[in-house]
All heavy atoms as a GROMACS GRO file, in nm:
protein
  432
    1MET      N    1   4.692  -0.198   4.681
    1MET     CA    2   4.821  -0.170   4.619
    1MET      C    3   4.811  -0.174   4.466
    1MET      O    4   4.870  -0.088   4.403
    1MET     CB    5   4.924  -0.269   4.675
    1MET     CG    6   5.062  -0.237   4.631
    1MET     SD    7   5.120  -0.086   4.708
    1MET     CE    8   5.290  -0.103   4.691
    2PRO      N    9   4.743  -0.273   4.407
    2PRO     CA   10   4.734  -0.274   4.260
    2PRO      C   11   4.663  -0.150   4.205
    2PRO      O   12   4.696  -0.102   4.097
    2PRO     CB   13   4.654  -0.400   4.229
    2PRO     CG   14   4.669  -0.487   4.347
    2PRO     CD   15   4.685  -0.395   4.464
    3LEU      N   16   4.566  -0.097   4.280
    3LEU     CA   17   4.497   0.025   4.237
    3LEU      C   18   4.594   0.143   4.232
    3LEU      O   19   4.593   0.221   4.137
    3LEU     CB   20   4.380   0.056   4.330
    3LEU     CG   21   4.301   0.182   4.298
    3LEU    CD1   22   4.231   0.166   4.164
    3LEU    CD2   23   4.200   0.211   4.407
    4LEU      N   24   4.679   0.154   4.333
    4LEU     CA   25   4.778   0.261   4.337
    4LEU      C   26   4.876   0.250   4.220
    4LEU      O   27   4.910   0.350   4.156
    4LEU     CB   28   4.853   0.258   4.469
    4LEU     CG   29   4.958   0.365   4.491
    4LEU    CD1   30   4.892   0.503   4.489
    4LEU    CD2   31   5.030   0.343   4.621
    5ILE      N   32   4.917   0.130   4.188
    5ILE     CA   33   5.007   0.108   4.076
    5ILE      C   34   4.938   0.144   3.945
    5ILE      O   35   4.998   0.208   3.857
    5ILE     CB   36   5.058  -0.037   4.074
    5ILE    CG1   37   5.151  -0.061   4.194
    5ILE    CG2   38   5.131  -0.069   3.944
    5ILE    CD1   39   5.190  -0.205   4.216
    6GLY      N   40   4.810   0.109   3.932
    6GLY     CA   41   4.735   0.144   3.812
    6GLY      C   42   4.721   0.295   3.795
    6GLY      O   43   4.738   0.347   3.684
    7VAL      N   44   4.694   0.364   3.903
    7VAL     CA   45   4.684   0.511   3.897
    7VAL      C   46   4.819   0.571   3.860
    7VAL      O   47   4.827   0.664   3.778
    7VAL     CB   48   4.631   0.566   4.031
    7VAL    CG1   49   4.644   0.718   4.037
    7VAL    CG2   50   4.487   0.525   4.054
    8LEU      N   51   4.925   0.520   3.918
    8LEU     CA   52   5.059   0.569   3.887
    8LEU      C   53   5.093   0.549   3.740
    8LEU      O   54   5.148   0.639   3.675
    8LEU     CB   55   5.162   0.499   3.975
    8LEU     CG   56   5.307   0.542   3.958
    8LEU    CD1   57   5.322   0.690   3.994
    8LEU    CD2   58   5.398   0.456   4.042
    9VAL      N   59   5.057   0.433   3.685
    9VAL     CA   60   5.083   0.407   3.543
    9VAL      C   61   5.004   0.504   3.455
    9VAL      O   62   5.056   0.558   3.357
    9VAL     CB   63   5.049   0.260   3.509
    9VAL    CG1   64   5.042   0.237   3.359
    9VAL    CG2   65   5.150   0.167   3.573
   10LEU      N   66   4.877   0.530   3.491
   10LEU     CA   67   4.796   0.624   3.415
   10LEU      C   68   4.853   0.766   3.421
   10LEU      O   69   4.857   0.837   3.320
   10LEU     CB   70   4.652   0.624   3.465
   10LEU     CG   71   4.568   0.504   3.427
   10LEU    CD1   72   4.432   0.510   3.495
   10LEU    CD2   73   4.553   0.494   3.277
   11VAL      N   74   4.898   0.807   3.537
   11VAL     CA   75   4.956   0.941   3.552
   11VAL      C   76   5.083   0.954   3.470
   11VAL      O   77   5.102   1.052   3.397
   11VAL     CB   78   4.981   0.972   3.701
   11VAL    CG1   79   5.067   1.096   3.717
   11VAL    CG2   80   4.850   0.990   3.774
   12LEU      N   81   5.170   0.857   3.480
   12LEU     CA   82   5.295   0.862   3.403
   12LEU      C   83   5.269   0.857   3.253
   12LEU      O   84   5.333   0.928   3.175
   12LEU     CB   85   5.389   0.749   3.446
   12LEU     CG   86   5.446   0.762   3.587
   12LEU    CD1   87   5.528   0.638   3.622
   12LEU    CD2   88   5.529   0.888   3.601
   13GLY      N   89   5.174   0.774   3.212
   13GLY     CA   90   5.139   0.767   3.070
   13GLY      C   91   5.080   0.899   3.021
   13GLY      O   92   5.109   0.944   2.912
   14GLY      N   93   4.996   0.961   3.105
   14GLY     CA   94   4.940   1.091   3.069
   14GLY      C   95   5.046   1.197   3.056
   14GLY      O   96   5.044   1.279   2.963
   15CYS      N   97   5.141   1.197   3.148
   15CYS     CA   98   5.252   1.294   3.140
   15CYS      C   99   5.335   1.272   3.014
   15CYS      O  100   5.376   1.368   2.949
   15CYS     CB  101   5.340   1.284   3.263
   15CYS     SG  102   5.261   1.343   3.413
   16ALA      N  103   5.358   1.147   2.980
   16ALA     CA  104   5.433   1.118   2.858
   16ALA      C  105   5.357   1.165   2.734
   16ALA      O  106   5.416   1.218   2.640
   16ALA     CB  107   5.461   0.968   2.848
   17CYS      N  108   5.224   1.149   2.735
   17CYS     CA  109   5.144   1.196   2.621
   17CYS      C  110   5.145   1.348   2.611
   17CYS      O  111   5.152   1.403   2.501
   17CYS     CB  112   5.001   1.146   2.633
   17CYS     SG  113   4.984   0.971   2.593
   18VAL      N  114   5.141   1.417   2.724
   18VAL     CA  115   5.147   1.564   2.722
   18VAL      C  116   5.282   1.608   2.666
   18VAL      O  117   5.290   1.698   2.582
   18VAL     CB  118   5.123   1.623   2.862
   18VAL    CG1  119   5.156   1.770   2.867
   18VAL    CG2  120   4.979   1.600   2.905
   19TRP      N  121   5.389   1.543   2.710
   19TRP     CA  122   5.522   1.578   2.661
   19TRP      C  123   5.534   1.551   2.511
   19TRP      O  124   5.584   1.634   2.436
   19TRP     CB  125   5.627   1.496   2.737
   19TRP     CG  126   5.764   1.516   2.684
   19TRP    CD1  127   5.848   1.621   2.706
   19TRP    CD2  128   5.835   1.427   2.597
   19TRP    NE1  129   5.964   1.603   2.639
   19TRP    CE2  130   5.960   1.485   2.571
   19TRP    CE3  131   5.804   1.304   2.539
   19TRP    CZ2  132   6.053   1.424   2.489
   19TRP    CZ3  133   5.897   1.244   2.458
   19TRP    CH2  134   6.021   1.303   2.434
   20ARG      N  135   5.483   1.436   2.468
   20ARG     CA  136   5.492   1.400   2.326
   20ARG      C  137   5.403   1.490   2.241
   20ARG      O  138   5.438   1.524   2.128
   20ARG     CB  139   5.451   1.253   2.308
   20ARG     CG  140   5.449   1.205   2.167
   20ARG     CD  141   5.584   1.163   2.119
   20ARG     NE  142   5.587   1.144   1.976
   20ARG     CZ  143   5.567   1.029   1.915
   20ARG    NH1  144   5.542   0.921   1.985
   20ARG    NH2  145   5.572   1.022   1.784
   21ALA      N  146   5.286   1.530   2.293
   21ALA     CA  147   5.193   1.615   2.217
   21ALA      C  148   5.251   1.756   2.198
   21ALA      O  149   5.210   1.826   2.106
   21ALA     CB  150   5.059   1.622   2.286
   22ALA      N  151   5.342   1.795   2.284
   22ALA     CA  152   5.405   1.926   2.268
   22ALA      C  153   5.493   1.930   2.143
   22ALA      O  154   5.524   2.037   2.092
   22ALA     CB  155   5.488   1.959   2.392
   23ARG      N  156   5.530   1.815   2.093
   23ARG     CA  157   5.608   1.807   1.969
   23ARG      C  158   5.514   1.809   1.850
   23ARG      O  159   5.398   1.772   1.860
   23ARG     CB  160   5.691   1.678   1.969
   23ARG     CG  161   5.785   1.671   2.086
   23ARG     CD  162   5.847   1.535   2.096
   23ARG     NE  163   5.906   1.495   1.970
   23ARG     CZ  164   6.031   1.459   1.954
   23ARG    NH1  165   6.110   1.455   2.057
   23ARG    NH2  166   6.076   1.424   1.836
   24ALA      N  167   5.561   1.852   1.739
   24ALA     CA  168   5.476   1.869   1.621
   24ALA      C  169   5.438   1.734   1.556
   24ALA      O  170   5.339   1.727   1.485
   24ALA     CB  171   5.545   1.957   1.520
   25ASP      N  172   5.515   1.630   1.581
   25ASP     CA  173   5.493   1.504   1.509
   25ASP      C  174   5.410   1.402   1.588
   25ASP      O  175   5.413   1.284   1.559
   25ASP     CB  176   5.627   1.442   1.471
   25ASP     CG  177   5.712   1.407   1.592
   25ASP    OD1  178   5.685   1.461   1.701
   25ASP    OD2  179   5.806   1.327   1.577
   26ALA      N  180   5.333   1.446   1.686
   26ALA     CA  181   5.255   1.354   1.769
   26ALA      C  182   5.133   1.303   1.694
   26ALA      O  183   5.064   1.380   1.627
   26ALA     CB  184   5.211   1.423   1.898
   27PRO      N  185   5.102   1.173   1.706
   27PRO     CA  186   4.982   1.120   1.643
   27PRO      C  187   4.855   1.175   1.709
   27PRO      O  188   4.859   1.229   1.820
   27PRO     CB  189   4.993   0.970   1.667
   27PRO     CG  190   5.123   0.943   1.727
   27PRO     CD  191   5.183   1.071   1.769
   28ARG      N  192   4.745   1.157   1.642
   28ARG     CA  193   4.617   1.210   1.692
   28ARG      C  194   4.579   1.151   1.828
   28ARG      O  195   4.529   1.222   1.914
   28ARG     CB  196   4.508   1.182   1.590
   28ARG     CG  197   4.374   1.239   1.629
   28ARG     CD  198   4.271   1.215   1.524
   28ARG     NE  199   4.307   1.291   1.405
   28ARG     CZ  200   4.256   1.271   1.286
   28ARG    NH1  201   4.167   1.176   1.267
   28ARG    NH2  202   4.292   1.344   1.183
   29TRP      N  203   4.602   1.020   1.848
   29TRP     CA  204   4.562   0.959   1.974
   29TRP      C  205   4.644   1.013   2.091
   29TRP      O  206   4.595   1.022   2.202
   29TRP     CB  207   4.569   0.807   1.967
   29TRP     CG  208   4.708   0.750   1.956
   29TRP    CD1  209   4.776   0.721   1.842
   29TRP    CD2  210   4.794   0.716   2.065
   29TRP    NE1  211   4.901   0.672   1.873
   29TRP    CE2  212   4.914   0.668   2.009
   29TRP    CE3  213   4.782   0.722   2.203
   29TRP    CZ2  214   5.021   0.625   2.087
   29TRP    CZ3  215   4.889   0.679   2.281
   29TRP    CH2  216   5.006   0.632   2.222
   30VAL      N  217   4.770   1.050   2.064
   30VAL     CA  218   4.853   1.107   2.170
   30VAL      C  219   4.801   1.245   2.207
   30VAL      O  220   4.794   1.280   2.324
   30VAL     CB  221   5.001   1.114   2.125
   30VAL    CG1  222   5.085   1.194   2.224
   30VAL    CG2  223   5.058   0.975   2.109
   31ARG      N  224   4.763   1.324   2.106
   31ARG     CA  225   4.707   1.457   2.134
   31ARG      C  226   4.576   1.446   2.210
   31ARG      O  227   4.550   1.526   2.301
   31ARG     CB  228   4.688   1.535   2.004
   31ARG     CG  229   4.821   1.572   1.939
   31ARG     CD  230   4.804   1.671   1.827
   31ARG     NE  231   4.713   1.625   1.723
   31ARG     CZ  232   4.750   1.566   1.610
   31ARG    NH1  233   4.877   1.545   1.587
   31ARG    NH2  234   4.660   1.528   1.521
   32ALA      N  235   4.494   1.345   2.179
   32ALA     CA  236   4.368   1.325   2.251
   32ALA      C  237   4.395   1.284   2.396
   32ALA      O  238   4.329   1.334   2.488
   32ALA     CB  239   4.284   1.219   2.180
   33ALA      N  240   4.490   1.194   2.417
   33ALA     CA  241   4.523   1.151   2.553
   33ALA      C  242   4.582   1.267   2.633
   33ALA      O  243   4.554   1.283   2.752
   33ALA     CB  244   4.621   1.034   2.549
   34ALA      N  245   4.660   1.351   2.567
   34ALA     CA  246   4.717   1.467   2.635
   34ALA      C  247   4.608   1.567   2.674
   34ALA      O  248   4.610   1.623   2.784
   34ALA     CB  249   4.820   1.535   2.545
   35ALA      N  250   4.512   1.588   2.585
   35ALA     CA  251   4.401   1.678   2.617
   35ALA      C  252   4.319   1.624   2.733
   35ALA      O  253   4.279   1.700   2.822
   35ALA     CB  254   4.314   1.698   2.493
   36ALA      N  255   4.296   1.494   2.736
   36ALA     CA  256   4.222   1.434   2.847
   36ALA      C  257   4.300   1.445   2.978
   36ALA      O  258   4.242   1.473   3.083
   36ALA     CB  259   4.193   1.287   2.816
   37THR      N  260   4.430   1.428   2.972
   37THR     CA  261   4.513   1.440   3.091
   37THR      C  262   4.511   1.582   3.145
   37THR      O  263   4.496   1.605   3.265
   37THR     CB  264   4.658   1.399   3.060
   37THR    OG1  265   4.658   1.264   3.014
   37THR    CG2  266   4.748   1.412   3.181
   38LEU      N  267   4.524   1.680   3.055
   38LEU     CA  268   4.522   1.819   3.099
   38LEU      C  269   4.385   1.858   3.154
   38LEU      O  270   4.375   1.931   3.254
   38LEU     CB  271   4.560   1.911   2.983
   38LEU     CG  272   4.706   1.899   2.938
   38LEU    CD1  273   4.730   1.981   2.812
   38LEU    CD2  274   4.800   1.941   3.048
   39ALA      N  275   4.279   1.807   3.093
   39ALA     CA  276   4.144   1.836   3.143
   39ALA      C  277   4.123   1.774   3.282
   39ALA      O  278   4.065   1.837   3.370
   39ALA     CB  279   4.040   1.784   3.045
   40ALA      N  280   4.171   1.652   3.301
   40ALA     CA  281   4.158   1.587   3.432
   40ALA      C  282   4.237   1.663   3.538
   40ALA      O  283   4.192   1.678   3.652
   40ALA     CB  284   4.205   1.442   3.423
   41GLY      N  285   4.354   1.710   3.501
   41GLY     CA  286   4.433   1.790   3.595
   41GLY      C  287   4.364   1.920   3.632
   41GLY      O  288   4.366   1.962   3.748
   42GLU      N  289   4.303   1.983   3.534
   42GLU     CA  290   4.230   2.108   3.561
   42GLU      C  291   4.109   2.082   3.650
   42GLU      O  292   4.081   2.160   3.741
   42GLU     CB  293   4.187   2.172   3.429
   42GLU     CG  294   4.124   2.307   3.445
   42GLU     CD  295   4.216   2.411   3.504
   42GLU    OE1  296   4.338   2.403   3.484
   42GLU    OE2  297   4.165   2.503   3.573
   43LEU      N  298   4.038   1.973   3.626
   43LEU     CA  299   3.924   1.938   3.712
   43LEU      C  300   3.969   1.911   3.855
   43LEU      O  301   3.904   1.954   3.951
   43LEU     CB  302   3.851   1.816   3.657
   43LEU     CG  303   3.762   1.841   3.536
   43LEU    CD1  304   3.708   1.708   3.483
   43LEU    CD2  305   3.648   1.934   3.572
   44ALA      N  306   4.080   1.841   3.870
   44ALA     CA  307   4.131   1.813   4.004
   44ALA      C  308   4.172   1.941   4.073
   44ALA      O  309   4.146   1.960   4.192
   44ALA     CB  310   4.250   1.716   3.995
   45ARG      N  311   4.234   2.031   4.000
   45ARG     CA  312   4.276   2.159   4.058
   45ARG      C  313   4.155   2.241   4.102
   45ARG      O  314   4.152   2.297   4.211
   45ARG     CB  315   4.359   2.237   3.957
   45ARG     CG  316   4.411   2.369   4.013
   45ARG     CD  317   4.492   2.446   3.910
   45ARG     NE  318   4.598   2.363   3.855
   45ARG     CZ  319   4.623   2.350   3.725
   45ARG    NH1  320   4.549   2.414   3.637
   45ARG    NH2  321   4.720   2.274   3.683
   46ARG      N  322   4.054   2.246   4.017
   46ARG     CA  323   3.934   2.324   4.051
   46ARG      C  324   3.858   2.263   4.168
   46ARG      O  325   3.808   2.336   4.253
   46ARG     CB  326   3.842   2.335   3.930
   46ARG     CG  327   3.894   2.431   3.829
   46ARG     CD  328   3.795   2.449   3.717
   46ARG     NE  329   3.851   2.536   3.615
   46ARG     CZ  330   3.792   2.562   3.502
   46ARG    NH1  331   3.674   2.509   3.475
   46ARG    NH2  332   3.848   2.643   3.414
   47SER      N  333   3.848   2.131   4.173
   47SER     CA  334   3.776   2.069   4.284
   47SER      C  335   3.851   2.090   4.415
   47SER      O  336   3.789   2.106   4.519
   47SER     CB  337   3.755   1.921   4.257
   47SER     OG  338   3.877   1.851   4.263
   48HIS      N  339   3.982   2.090   4.410
   48HIS     CA  340   4.060   2.114   4.531
   48HIS      C  341   4.044   2.259   4.574
   48HIS      O  342   4.028   2.288   4.691
   48HIS     CB  343   4.206   2.082   4.505
   48HIS     CG  344   4.296   2.102   4.623
   48HIS    ND1  345   4.256   2.151   4.743
   48HIS    CD2  346   4.428   2.078   4.640
   48HIS    CE1  347   4.357   2.157   4.827
   48HIS    NE2  348   4.462   2.114   4.766
   49ARG      N  349   4.046   2.350   4.480
   49ARG     CA  350   4.032   2.493   4.510
   49ARG      C  351   3.892   2.524   4.562
   49ARG      O  352   3.876   2.601   4.656
   49ARG     CB  353   4.060   2.575   4.384
   49ARG     CG  354   4.071   2.723   4.412
   49ARG     CD  355   4.106   2.799   4.288
   49ARG     NE  356   4.229   2.749   4.228
   49ARG     CZ  357   4.259   2.758   4.100
   49ARG    NH1  358   4.174   2.812   4.015
   49ARG    NH2  359   4.373   2.712   4.055
   50ASP      N  360   3.788   2.465   4.502
   50ASP     CA  361   3.651   2.491   4.545
   50ASP      C  362   3.620   2.428   4.680
   50ASP      O  363   3.539   2.480   4.755
   50ASP     CB  364   3.551   2.439   4.441
   50ASP     CG  365   3.557   2.517   4.312
   50ASP    OD1  366   3.612   2.629   4.312
   50ASP    OD2  367   3.508   2.466   4.210
   51GLY      N  368   3.683   2.318   4.712
   51GLY     CA  369   3.656   2.251   4.837
   51GLY      C  370   3.724   2.315   4.957
   51GLY      O  371   3.695   2.283   5.071
   52ARG      N  372   3.815   2.403   4.932
   52ARG     CA  373   3.890   2.469   5.038
   52ARG      C  374   3.814   2.590   5.089
   52ARG      O  375   3.762   2.668   5.012
   52ARG     CB  376   4.024   2.514   4.981
   52ARG     CG  377   4.135   2.508   5.075
   52ARG     CD  378   4.268   2.535   5.011
   52ARG     NE  379   4.262   2.615   4.890
   52ARG     CZ  380   4.367   2.646   4.817
   52ARG    NH1  381   4.484   2.603   4.853
   52ARG    NH2  382   4.358   2.719   4.710
   53SER      N  383   3.808   2.606   5.218
   53SER     CA  384   3.745   2.728   5.271
   53SER      C  385   3.848   2.840   5.270
   53SER      O  386   3.967   2.816   5.284
   53SER     CB  387   3.694   2.702   5.412
   53SER     OG  388   3.802   2.673   5.498
   54PRO      N  389   3.802   2.963   5.254
   54PRO     CA  390   3.898   3.074   5.252
   54PRO      C  391   3.972   3.085   5.384
   54PRO      O  392   3.913   3.072   5.491
   54PRO     CB  393   3.811   3.197   5.228
   54PRO     CG  394   3.673   3.150   5.212
   54PRO     CD  395   3.666   3.004   5.238
   55SER      N  396   4.100   3.106   5.375
   55SER     CA  397   4.179   3.117   5.497
   55SER      C  398   4.167   3.257   5.554
   55SER      O  399   4.155   3.356   5.482
   55SER     CB  400   4.325   3.085   5.469
   55SER     OG  401   4.381   3.182   5.385
   56LYS      N  402   4.169   3.264   5.685
   56LYS     CA  403   4.158   3.394   5.752
   56LYS      C  404   4.289   3.430   5.818
   56LYS      O  405   4.293   3.506   5.913
   56LYS     CB  406   4.045   3.389   5.854
   56LYS     CG  407   3.911   3.369   5.790
   56LYS     CD  408   3.800   3.374   5.890
   56LYS     CE  409   3.667   3.353   5.815
   56LYS     NZ  410   3.554   3.364   5.902
   57SER      N  411   4.399   3.374   5.769
   57SER     CA  412   4.528   3.402   5.828
   57SER      C  413   4.584   3.538   5.785
   57SER      O  414   4.684   3.582   5.837
   57SER     CB  415   4.627   3.293   5.792
   57SER     OG  416   4.644   3.288   5.652
   58ASP      N  417   4.518   3.602   5.687
   58ASP     CA  418   4.564   3.732   5.639
   58ASP      C  419   4.529   3.844   5.734
   58ASP      O  420   4.578   3.953   5.723
   58ASP     CB  421   4.506   3.763   5.502
   58ASP     CG  422   4.556   3.667   5.396
   58ASP    OD1  423   4.663   3.608   5.420
   58ASP    OD2  424   4.488   3.650   5.293
   59ASP      N  425   4.437   3.819   5.829
   59ASP     CA  426   4.392   3.924   5.921
   59ASP      C  427   4.496   3.959   6.025
   59ASP      O  428   4.568   3.892   6.078
   59ASP     CB  429   4.262   3.883   5.992
   59ASP     CG  430   4.148   3.872   5.893
   59ASP    OD1  431   4.157   3.931   5.784
   59ASP    OD2  432   4.051   3.805   5.925
   0.00000   0.00000   0.00000
């Protein structure tokens, strides 16, 4: 359970950094955390997409 709470805190913090970095007045560390969050999300998306076998339901 503590691991799940830790992951949830990291995800929410990353989302807050992405939101704050979209503003022009964000500090450098916020922009770095936002870039890391977006990169981690892209890696997760790619690994999920690559791990999936092509569906044959279109036939």
